[in-house]
Every structure is written in structure tokens, then in C-alpha cells.
C-alpha positions in Angstrom: 55.8 -6.6 14.9 58.7 -4.4 14.2 59.1 -1.0 15.9 61.8 1.5 15.0 63.6 3.9 17.3 63.3 1.9 20.5 65.9 2.9 23.0 67.3 1.1 26.1 67.5 2.5 29.6 71.0 3.1 31.0 72.8 0.1 32.4 70.7 -2.4 30.4 72.2 -5.8 30.1 71.4 -8.6 27.6 70.4 -12.2 28.5 74.1 -13.1 28.9 74.7 -10.3 31.4 76.7 -7.9 29.1 75.9 -4.2 28.8 74.0 -3.1 25.8 75.0 0.1 23.9 72.6 3.0 24.5 71.3 3.6 20.9 68.2 3.3 18.8 67.2 -0.2 18.0 64.5 -2.1 16.1 62.2 -4.1 18.4 61.7 -7.3 16.4 59.7 -9.5 18.8 59.0 -10.4 22.5 59.2 -14.1 22.8 57.2 -16.5 25.0 60.0 -16.6 27.6 59.7 -12.8 28.2 62.8 -11.6 26.3 62.6 -8.7 23.8 64.7 -9.1 20.7 66.2 -5.8 19.6 68.6 -5.2 16.7 70.9 -2.3 16.0 71.5 -3.5 12.4 71.5 -6.9 10.6 74.4 -8.2 12.7 74.0 -6.8 16.2 71.0 -8.1 18.1 70.3 -8.6 21.8 67.8 -10.3 24.0 66.9 -7.9 26.8 64.2 -7.5 29.5 61.3 -5.6 28.0 61.1 -3.4 31.1 64.5 -1.9 30.1 63.1 -0.5 26.8 62.0 3.1 26.1 59.3 2.9 23.5 58.9 5.7 20.9 56.0 8.1 21.1 52.9 6.9 19.3 54.0 3.2 19.4 50.6 2.0 20.7 48.9 3.5 17.6 51.3 1.8 15.2 50.7 -1.5 17.0 47.0 -1.2 16.8 47.2 -0.4 13.0 49.2 -3.6 12.5 46.5 -5.6 14.3 43.7 -4.1 12.3 45.5 -4.7 9.0 46.4 -8.3 9.9 
């Protein structure tokens, strides 16, 4: 599951407690421990609380299409 254009809420911190830049990220995965892995590019990734994410419009439709095509 990869979603494009996922944004973070203001004052979002990563799993180490550092602030995360407010930008558009790719949501790569949400792991079993409850952390969402988001990446700005191939080198800058963060684990954040999924509640701190702003999902793009229509994201539920894109997820359901992936499940049907799997």
C-alpha cells in the first residue's frame, strides 16, 4: 500500500520525538506496532503516529481498488 500526497498535521513528531517537516509524503506502510512509515523521498523517511496524517481526497477508493486487484 503506497499512497501519494499524504500530509502531516502541524507539530507532528516522529518516533524519536523530532519534529517532521510539513510537506507531502508517500505513505508506505502502517506496521503492527501502530507506526506509519512516511517518506519524503528515497532518503528521508519517518515513523509517525497515523493519527497525525492528513489523507488525500479519494484515498479510500484507491485502497479498495488495490484490495480488489490483489
